[in-house]
PASEFI-89922 format. One record per residue: x, y, z of N, C-alpha, C, O, CB in turn. Coordinates in steps of 0.001 Angstrom, whole numbers, plus 500000, padded with zeros to 6 digits. Glycine has a CB too. Layout:
<atoms>
XYZXYZXYZXYZXYZ;...
</atoms>
This chain:
<atoms>
500849498808500000500000500000500000500893501254500000501576501543500983499035499999501241;500873501978498895501724503165498789501052504188497889500679503877496758503129502798498242;500896505418498394500310506500497607501333507012496596502535507031496860499825507652498526;500841507418495459501712507862494366502038509349494524501618510176493715501043507598492990;502790509673495575503207511060495839504721511127495707505444510439496427502742511547497268;505194511950494795506628512060494538507225513232495311506665514328495297506894512224493034;508352513017495984508984514115496736509531515190495802510158514891494786510117513574497623;509285516429496162509805517563495402511156517960495979511325517953497198508812518766495430;512109518300495142513438518686495613513702520156495305513671520569494146514523517800494968;513962520946496356514276522363496167514943522891497435514300522951498482512988523189495829;516215523272497363516940523720498556516514525093499076517016525544500105518400523747498261;515589525764498374515143527087498796514044527023499853513548528062500287514654527869497601;513660525829500268512565525690501221512987524876502438513827523981502345511360525040500551;512383525207503593512670524435504796511820523158504797511067522906503856512397525284506074;511945522370505843511325521039505833509800521103505769509177520280505097511747520263507069;509192522070506459507738522182506423507267522690505068506316522165504489507243523108507536;507945523717504573507568524280503271507660523242502160506755523141501331508456525476502935;508744522471502135508933521515501043507949520347501168507568519746500163510386520991501034;507541520028502386506521518991502566505187519460501993504518518716501275506365518630504062;504802520702502314503550521249501778503647521397500262502685521115499548503223522617502431;504816521842499761505009521992498314504849520649497603504236520575496538506402522589498013;505397519600498188505272518259497617503804517857497492503383517321496467506030517235498477;503031518121498545501611517786498520500843518675497544499911518217496883501017517913499919;501239519953497455500573520870496531500793520451495081499860520461494278501076522299496746;502034520080494749502330519625493384501518518370493063500984518232491962503850519343493213;501432517461494028500614516260493830499154516641493577498455515972492816500717515322495057;498705517709494215497328518183494090497127519067492857496031519572492611496930518949495341;498220519248492076498191520080490868497786521519491197497020522145490464497221519484489832;498308522025492302498050523406492696499370524135492918500435523518492928497178523461493971;499294525438493095500489526254493279501160525940494615500515525431495532500137527746493199;502439526240494723503114526000495998503943527197496459504413527210497596504002524781495887;504132528196495608505046529293495946504600530092497173505424530726497832505179530226494765;503304530064497479502789530836498614503136530208499957502816530778501000501288530982498500;503777529056499953504163528433501226505107529309502048505225529127503260504820527092500965;505780530259501391506722531124502113506028532219502907506669532933503677507694531752501144;504715532355502721503977533400503441504177533260504946504147532159505495502474533337503098;504381534395505593504496534389507048505847533999507600505982533794508806503502533487507597;506875533890506729508175533413507210509266534484507237510449534164507346508633532277506354;508870535750507139509867536835507186510263537198508618511366537692508853509325538077506479;509376536956509558509627537400510930510726536611511628510861535403511437508363537301511732;511510537319512444512577536700513227512348537015514702512197538176515082513984537199512761;512325535971515525512244536151516976513652536184517556514582535600517000511403535017517635;513790536875518679515075536868519382514792536885520881514347537889521436515972538092518959;515062535746521522514705535603522926515872535325523833516908535983523746513718534529523079;515708534343524711516718534005525701517454532737525281516936531930524509516080533827527094;518668532573525800519436531381525502520860531499526013521384532605526146519437531116524015;521488530370526299522878530372526740523790530749525581524727531532525736523273528995527313;523497530178524420524232530514523202523439531540522395522214531610522498524508529241522351;524150532336521591523479533297520721522542532554519764521414532984519522524516534143519928;523029531437519227522228530676518282520928530158518853519984529902518105523015529541517770;520856529996520171519641529505520810518588530601520960517428530316521255519971528919522169;518999531857520757518070532980520914517251533246519658516209533899519724518831534229521291;517714532746518511517099533064517217516084531995516826516316530801517017518176533197516120;514958532443516278514018531511515657513223532237514584513048533454514639513069530890516712;512743531471513605511927532025512536510472532051512987509968531072513537512088531205511228;509806533166512754508387533295513092507568532854511879507268533659510997508029534773513513;507212531573511841506548531007510665505058530862510916504621529931511593507159529646510298;504278531789510363502830531780510570502165530567509932501131530102510412502218533050510012;502752530054508855502132528964508107502006527687508921501193526826508586502922528686506862;502783527546509969502676526348510799501314526250511475500869525162511840503776526337511848;500656527400511640499355527395512313498243527964511433497070527904511801499438528188513605;498607528520510263497623529149509388497038528112508428497376528082507245498261530318508600;496155527264508959495574526169508185494722526708507037494670526102505967494728525260509091;494050527851507253493182528418506221493971528790504972493503528564503856492452529645506758;495173529363505148495983529756503994496507528536503241496579528550502012497153530636504441;496870527496503961497330526272503309496222525709502418496478525229501314497768525222504361;494998525776502917493857525299502148493558526235500974493343525784499849492624525167503051;493546527527501246493166528519500236494107528518499037493662528506497889493135529903500854;495404528531499309496377528660498230496782527323497606497167527278496438497598529357498743;496700526246498369497237524969497894496198523855497793496494522774497284498337524528498801;494976524115498277493954523077498232494251521912499146493862520778498868493796522580496837;494950522193500252495316521139501204494652521440502549494962522438503201496877521032501362;493748520572502942493108520695504254493838519779505223494017518591504956491578520341504187;494259520344506352495030519567507327494327519597508680494005520659509212496479520116507454;494099518407509218493568518296510580494669517724511463495153516617511229492275517396510629;495057518485512475496154518059513344495639517223514515494614517533515121496923519277513865;496384516154514816496053515295515942497285515066516804498408515007516303495480513955515455;497061514941518088498156514624519004498557513160518806497701512284518676497742514896520491;499851512910518786500368511564518547500356510757519840500905511173520861501794511623517965;499728509613519770499738508672520898500304507348520390499690506670519567498288508477521511;501478506996520891502229505869520350501423504572520338501524503784519398503493505670521145;500633504355521370499938503079521512498891502869520416498678501743519967499277502997522879;498239503949519987497135503809519035497433504383517655496688504128516708495915504471519585;498505505150517527498750505896516290499031504997515092498588505299513984499906506838516484;499755503900515289500136503041514160498906502539513414498844502627512188500974501849514648;497938502018514138496727501504513483495924502636512865495318502457511809495855500729514485;495909503805513508495193504955512963495833505408511651495130505692510682495174506115513981;497166505476511619497879505906510417497605504942509265497351505372508140499396506001510689;497655503644509544497387502640508504495962502804507974495724502674506773497595501202509060;495029503087508863493640503276508449493498504466507506492780504396506509492746503470509672;494184505552507827494151506732506944494787506408505590494262506796504546494887507932507605;495898505707505609496575505355504358495680504488503475495685504625502252497894504622504651;494917503602504095494013502742503340492928503543502625492363503085501632493375501720504265;492638504748503138491660505627502478492353506689501629491789507747501350490756506303503522;493610506381501217494400507258500325494674508623500950494652509644500264493670507448498992;494933508632502263495200509873502989496646509907503480497009509121504355494230510024504176;497481510800502938498848510942503451498854511701504771497877512361505123499739511662502424;499948511602505488500035512259506796501358513007506932502421512480506606499887511226507933;501272514249507422502467515028507738502839514747509189502020514932510089502235516564507498;504069514303509416504508513975510766505400515093511317506384515480510686505260512625510779;505050515600512487505850516618513174506745515890514170506273515369515180504938517697513896;508039515860513875508938514962514582510204515669515047510276516897515093509300513793513700;511193514859515390512498515309515861513549514546515060513502513319514968512670515080517418;514501515286514480515533514634513676516302513571514447516879512660513853516496515664513150;516309513689515776517001512696516607516445511296516357517131510296516567516873513058518100;515179511242515902514518509955515671514213509716514191513275508992513860513230509883516477;514998510319513309514848510093511868516101509376511364517095510038511065514620511448511094;516085508035511259517312507258510982517927507485509612519050507041509374517020505815511126;517241508151508714517809508421507389518623509722507356519103510113506292516693508489506353;518789510400508507519521511678508547520790511557509378520944510634510179518628512794509117;521699512510509171522947512551509930522718512875511408523551512557512257523887513576509321;521591513505511704521309513907513087520744512765513930520539512938515132520336515069513098;520492511615513334519854510494514037520611510112515302521792509768515256519752509283513115;519917510179516422520441509869517753521699510674518101522570510221518843520747508389517847;521757511896517532522849512812517855522335514186518279522725514713519321523780512956516661;521438514767517442521009516148517680519500516276517535518868515585516736521717517110516710;518939517190518342517493517431518320517166518645517458517664519744517700516954517634519752;516331518436516458515809519515515628514366519188515266514052518045514934516678519716514345;513490520183515329512119519992514876512142519682513386512869520314512620511245521248515174;511339518702512985511376518286511575510009517774511141509196517357511966512452517193511351;509769517814509827508532517303509238508854516363508089509755516622507291507636518458508753;508110515273508015508189514389506860506790513836506595505862514095507360509225513231507095;506642513084505522505320512615505102505299511084505059506217510463504524504942513205503714;504259510484505619504045509048505483503054508817504347501952509364504352503526508420506822;503459507997503369502622507772502183502215506302502012501508505971501060503361508240500938;502648505421502915502271504035502729502742503118503850503398503549504798502805503547501436;502394501858503717502777500845504700503108499548503980502306499040503197501649500620505741;504293499017504251504742497743503690504377496647504692505094496410505663506295497753503387;503273496000504441502775495019505405503706493825505546503859493285506641501398494543504997;504332493406504444505215492233504471506390492438505410506802491512506109505726491920503068;506938493668505425508105493957506269507752494799507501508624495157508294509164494678505450;506456495107507647505990495903508795506765497227508902507273497591509962506141495090510108;506835497925507768507532499210507713506617500286507127505824500033506220508827499091506877;506753501488507675506049502621507083506873503168505923508104503172505959505781503729508143;506174503626504903506822504173503709506716505697503792505619506252503851506160503617502377;507859506354503795507906507798504022508633508513502887509429507918502162508589508104505357;508338509801502753509160510673501920509570511868502773508781512391503559508392511130500621;510805512280502603511344513428503324512065514312502303513289514259502183512314512979504490;511296515128501567511883515888500456512936516903500870513693517385500028510807516594499719;512995517235502159514041518158502622515418517513502516516412518194502264513774518595504075;515469516187502710516751515484502716517015514627501483518160514497501051516829514627503917;515960514041500916516203513075499845514988512929498938513853513139499368516580511717500432;515229512571497698514136512250496780513851510753496768512983510288496028514469512733495364;514576510003497582514373508563497683513188508258498609512916509003499551515658507869498198;512499507167498329511450506691499227512108505952500388513045505179500188510433505765498476;511616506193501600512218505641502817511269504611503428510069504857503548512540506772503844;511812503466503811511046502476504553511642502348505954512849502162506104511040501101503815;510809502446506959511321502482508324510323501835509282509109501924509096511615503933508752;510870501174510323510037500536511330509401501595512240510002502628512534510867499532512162;508205501314512662507444502231513506508188502583514790508210503744515198506095501626513846;508795501590515423509465501829516709510678502748516582511112503338517571509896500510517320;511226502873515383512378503764515200511974505229515120512713506108515564513137503381513947;510793505491514551510386506899514370509389507373515429509300508573515691509774507087512990;508652506470516032507572506876516937508027507681518151507275508554518584506849505667517409;509233507445518743509601508257519914509731509747519615509600510570520521510897507760520482;509988510103518357510204511506518028508981512248517569509013513474517472511222511610516995;507889511544517279506694512190516732505859512806517852505562512161518858505849511177515930;505488514067517653504678514773518651503230514942518178502290514720518940505294516149518957;503067515333516922501749515538516329501799515071514887502873514887514314501306517031516420;500633514884514314500609514599512886499393515256512247498374515491512896500600513078512631;499530515546510945498470516201510212497835515257509210498529514640508401498996517432509510;496516515144509264495765514316508322495443515181507114494799516222507250494453513729508975;495881514766505942495807515595504739494631515187503851494452514009503540497116515500503950;493839516172503452492785515973502464493020516961501315493360518123501540491357516167503103;492835516486500097493055517336498927491734517927498454490733517232498283493725516538497789;491775519250498248490604519972497765491022520870496595492144520763496100489951520812498913;490145521729496168490449522636495059490903523983495620490186524617496395489210522814494127;492097524411495219492588525726495635491868526811494838491734526708493619494130525833495438;491402527860495539490660528919494843490959530283495449490048530952495937489149528642494896;492239530715495427492557532039495976492058533169495076491997533025493855494062532174496181;491704534291495699491334535504494976492559536410494876493508536259495646490150536240495681;492541537350493930493659538297493828493825539073495131494945539383495537493439539274492650;492708539386495783492771540122497050493504539329498130494069539918499051491363540468497529;493499537993498026494198537161499006495711537357498928496406537305499943493852535686498790;496217537584497707497656537806497549498061539135498171499079539223498858498051537772496060;497253540175497926497529541483498529497478541394500057498341541936500748496516542537498022;496462540708500570496318540589502026497508539873502645497988540262503710495029539848502375;497985538822501976499139538082502492500359538987502597501048538992503618499453536877501594;500626539752501541501771540662501572501594541725502651502532542020503391501964541326500205;500395542301502742500148543322503769500361542776505169501000543423505998498733543869503643;499828541581505441499971540978506770501443540730507101501904541044508198499180539658506848;502170540162506140503573539830506373504414541077506612505211541126507549504131539048505195;504235542075505768505102543258505832504736544159507000505609544810507575505019544047504530;503456544204507359503086544961508556503671544325509809504125545020510717501562545056508679;503657542985509847504287542291510976505791542549510986506380542803512037504006540772510909;506395542483509826507837542677509693508266544087510131509262544251510835508267542426508245;507504545091509705507905546481509937507360547078511233508037547870511889507456547325508788;506142546698511598505439547479512627505015546681513856504285547208514696504232548105512027;505444545439513987505131544667515179505908545265516354507120545078516469505476543152514980;505201545979517216505876546718518290506407545806519390507429546107520006504927547731518893;505728544704519637506134543838520748507229542853520358507948542345521218504938543078521272;507354542581519052508342541586518608508815541963517200508548541261516225507732540130518624;509527543094517129509877543672515834511108542992515232512157542899515869510127545174515978;510958542518513992512038541770513344513295542613513164514397542137513434511574541250511995;513149543848512716514326544700512505515075544890513819516301544781513861513914546073511916;514339545176514893514981545337516202515635544041516662516694544065517289513961545802517242;515005542909516351515582541619516734516874541337515971517816540777516532514575540495516488;516923541719514701518156541566513927519262542436514528520416542016514604517918541939512439;518907543637514950519900544537515553520385544007516905521556544167517249519306545946515727;519488543375517673519906542739518935520894541611518652521888541438519358518674542193519713;520596540852517605521486539777517180522862540334516829523884539774517226520890539022515978;522884541439516082524145542077515702524916542533516939526134542367517013523882543273514771;524206543105517905524858543571519137525493542406519894526615542515520387523842544298520043;524762541285519982525300540120520696526515539540519977527465539096520622524219539042520846;526488539542518653527641539066517890528843539964518158529946539477518403527321539025516375;528628541263518112529729542206518310530324542111519713531535542247519891529250543624518053;529463541876520712529909541879522104530202540475522647530415540302523847528864542544522967;530209539477521759530431538095522186531853537919522721532826538141522000530175537120521019;531963537521523978533280537356524601533757535907524579534917535629524883533242537856526032;532860534977524218533224533556524199532576532900522976531648532100523099532775532837525525;533080533252521815532513532736520559532648531215520474531825530549519848533206533393519348;533672530680521096533911529230521053532736528458521652532470527322521260535208528878521806;532031529080522607530888528424523256529783528090522246529014527151522451530323529323524370;529709528871521145528662528664520148528764527305519466527747526741519062528720529756519110;529967526778519334530118525527518583530811524423519382531143523376518826530894525788517317;531030524643520660531620523603521506530711522381521589529498522507521754531895524149522913;531309521208521473530558519970521609529980519435520317529359518373520306529470520166522568;530177520161519225529607519726517947530646519115517000530285518581515951528935520897517266;531920519187517357532954518600516527532909519108515102532895520315514864532833517111516536;532887518185514157532831518566512741531402518684512217531206518959511033533590517558511907;530418518485513062529013518557512644528544520010512622527698520411513422528117517716513589;529098520787511704528786522217511636527314522463511341526768523487511751529641522893510577;526661521540510633525246521707510300524378521769511554523275522316511526524778520565509398;524881521204512658524086521110513877524315522275514840523579522412515817524391519817514577;525314523111514588525595524250515465524411525222515387524103525712514300526943524963515061;523739525516516507522535526358516453522734527687515720521875528090514936522060526638517848;523847528366515962524078529658515322524129529515513805523503530292513084525377530284515836;524865528536513325524992528344511877523668527875511275523286528302510185526109527327511562;522973526994511993521705526453511480520632527537511432519854527583510480521226525274512355;520573528417512447519547529468512470519795530515511391518848530991510765519504530140513844;521047530878511169521337531846510102521006531220508748520520531903507847522834532299510147;521266529939508610520885529240507367519366529263507197518876529411506077521404527768507377;518627529122508275517163529173508204516682530541507725515744530639506933516549528850509574;517336531596508217516977532946507766517227533070506266516395533603505531517787534025508544;518381532570505819518720532600504394517670531854503566517204532369502549520113531984504161;517298530654503990516330529854503244514978530557503171514347530583502114516170528474503886;514534531127504288513229531791504301513216533027503406512192533320502788512851532181505726;514320533752503323514382534904502411514423534441500948513845535090500076515623535777502729;515098533329500684515079532770499322513659532413498906513208532767497817515985531523499231;512961531706499791511604531275499449510651532466499357509705532446498570511087530270500486;510900533508500165510027534687500084510281535466498794509364536075498243510243535605501308;511512535447498320511805536044497021510996535340495927510464535982495022513322535965496714;510915534009496029510120533236495079508645533655495151507982533818494127510267531720495358;508149533825496380506765534245496576506507535598495910505510535770495208506436534319498076;507407536550496133507239537885495552507228537833494026506409538486493380508354538818496034;508139537056493461508188536938491998506917536268491482506378536663490448509440536134491553;506443535257492202505220534564491801504025535526491812503250535565490857504952533364492736;503880536298492894502765537253492981502923538338491925501944538768491316502690537887494396;504174538783491708504418539791490676503950539323489314503333540088488573505891540141490617;504235538080488978503763537517487707502241537358487706501582537606486696504435536156487442;501694536941488848500253536750488966499500538063488753498442538091488125499907536163490336;500068539159489288499423540468489205499942541292488030499542542441487841499633541234490498;500842540689487237501448541379486096502111542683486542501930543735485928500388541663485011;502895542583487644503520543760488248505048543617488170505662542923488980503052543939489733;505645544287487178507090544176486952507911544725488117508999544227488404507469544905485678;507386545755488788508131546357489908508263545373491071509302545305491728507432547649490390;507203544618491313507263543624492391508253542519492041508937541989492916505864543023492660;508326542177490765509297541165490322510720541674490572511585540912491005509096540825488808;510963542956490300512290543538490555512594543550492047513727543292492454512375544972489988;511585543849492868511795543866494317512051542455494853512694542290495890510579544487495026;511554541451494153511856540078494567513351539793494415513925539026495188511029539065493738;513975540417493413515429540263493232516188540903494392517227540396494816515881540893491891;515660542029494907516285542675496068516183541779497306517110541717498114515624544045496346;515050541086497446514900540151498558515909539013498438516462538557499439513466539591498604;516145538560497218517128537492497005518533537969497360519343537191497863517089537006495544;518827539241497101520129539801497495520279539779499013521354539474499530520288541249496964;519201540100499724519230540026501192519484538588501640520262538339502561517897540552501796;518817537650500976519011536230501306520468535836501148521046535206502033518126535337500418;521058536205500031522455535837499776523406536512500756524474535981501057522845536203498348;523017537679501250523834538344502277523840537528503570524865537438504246523305539775502551;522694536934503911522635536066505094523452534803504886524091534314505818521183535701505422;523436534274503679524265533090503387525740533403503596526487532582504127524030532599501938;526155534594503177527560535001503347527896535206504821529018534935505246527848536296502559;526923535685505603527130535818507055527420534444507655528341534293508457525880536464507744;526636533451507265526861532097507777528247531594507386528952531020508215525780531135507251;528642531803506135529964531364505678531073532031506495532060531391506860530148531680504179;530897533311506772531925534045507542531995533547508984533080533441509556531629535564507529;530835533242509569530815532727510941531499531366511024532232531093511975529370532623511455;531262530516510032531909529200510020533420529342509880534176528677510589531350528334508876;533860530202508974535302530421508789535933530982510056537048530615510426535559531375507609;535198531881510717535718532488511943535873531447513051536774531554513884534794533621512411;535003530449513062535060529419514101536333528587514004536683527884514953533844528510514006;537026528656512875538246527878512666539505528672513014540625528181512865538320527407511224;539304529902513480540443530744513842540608530798515356539729530380516109540270532163513275;541726531309515772541998531415517213541601532774517780541410532911518988543474531164517485;541477533775516917541112535132517373539823535543516665539717535444515442542271536174517083;538834536010517454537513536245516907537064537711516889536216538083516077536541535455517673;537608538527517753537038539847518036536832540696516788535720541161516537537925540586518994;537870540901516014537773541769514827536764541204513825535993541952513225539160541926514153;536775539897513652535843539258512718534398539430513147533524539676512315536160537781512587;534140539301514453532778539450514959532277540884514799531112541108514469532711539033516427;533154541844515033532777543258514860532409543523513402531426544209513121533937544202515304;533190542984512486532922543165511060531611542498510646530834543069509881534076542602510232;531367541283511157530134540565510838528924541319511394527897541423510723530179539126511405;529043541844512614527944542606513220527604543831512377526432544167512207528311543037514652;528624544491511855528405545659510999527605545266509753526688545981509349529756546296510592;527952544146509157527251543679507958525809543297508278524909543562507481527987542482507342;525582542678509435524214542315509833523355543565509959522194543554509552524218541532511169;523903544640510514523147545900510623522833546465509237521763547034509021523942546942511452;523756546308508315523516546771506940522414545951506275521598546485505523524813546686506107;522398544652506558521342543796506006519983544219506563518992544263505835521619542302506328;519947544532507873518689544975508492518149546205507783516946546308507547518893545276509991;519019547130507444518603548350506743518135548022505325517148548583504851519762549374506700;518844547112504646518436546686503305517047546056503331516203546350502484519453545693502724;516822545191504310515532544505504396514415545499504728513307545384504202515585543386505459;514696546455505582513698547461505930513322548287504704512141548519504449514219548376507051;514314548727503950514051549520502747513266548711501721512343549228501091515366550015502133;513631547453501554512937546582500612511473546407501004510581546476500158513630545219500536;511232546179502303509867545984502793509025547238502591507867547147502181509882545597504273;509601548418502879508867549680502706508512549898501234507407550342500923509703550873503236;509437549590500334509168549721498896508023548810498474507177549205497671510431549393498076;507992547598499011506922546663498654505581547171499175504576547110498466507218545253499218;505560547679500427504329548225501004503811549383500156502620549446499851504569548692502456;504698550295499775504290551432498943503755550963497595502772551499497085505469552393498734;504403549969497032503970549444495741502574548808495835501743548976494943504987548416495223;502337548081496922501032547458497117499951548517497270498858548383496721501051546538498342;500263549575498024499287550653498211498907551294496888497736551584496642499839551713499158;499905551515496034499639552092494707498793551131493874497819551530493235500968552413493970;499189549844493897498482548840493095497014548702493528496141548396492716499193547480493208;496766548931494812495386548829495329494646550160495289493560550297495852495402548306496759;495235551120494629494568552414494493494691553297495705493815554114495993493138552209494196;495818553120496432496073553987497579495330553602498823495216554399499754495734555370497239;494817552385498858494087551925500062495012551769501242494570551393502327493378550597499793;
</atoms>
């Protein structure tokens, strides 16, 4: 028993986005809007700087938008190990795939298996009764179909989403609303402002007195270092948002928005370079001058992103007749 869902491969999307994109393509609907709500950056508490950063991804809870833009209805259920296996098989028998919200520590097809904890999503598309294995796809890591025993993955699963395919029917006004919501949150969220959070991040980088603490205990597993992984997440989300802007620009026949999507991609690539510089710096014995320089660049990126967002807001206002 295996559903005919092929994993989509695209490094511009995070694990949740690429899972939804895979399902959207199977549903013959658009997927570029999956980046909606992923511009925001949180900055909180943590022993390491990397532990303070997180992406504010509205799509994780915005079920209506997933349905509206992609024709995917998702009902979330709490995972209970004792009963979930039979429930999952029952859904699969009715041609229903499931999105699993898990932990990479319990995903044996990844390098992080039984080493590092990261929130992760993958899709179950079938069950091999002869070998008592679930059939999974994880488009974030591989285009190969994965077969795995229930007991290997079940300790890491917290929730799962039951997927139903419907017809996507977004209105043009929905695209404008999405951009307005995202950019207003990005620019004007007074309690958790992304620009201010980026500047706090820059300040902590500049004033870091023990940079070695950021990557201690990770050895050569640079992918698992929170600071490097979080900056990579920012880069990926800006890449995918650039795709969203270009998609909407084409949808609305707006050349200026398409050009502004290129500016967003420049911001994304600037974050990628920040990550590269941080990794190179971790291999040196002296950090101070490098951290000061990196902090300066992060502040410049914050200004670039702010200017880009304001230009997009102004463009939307003009396109909507000054509303």
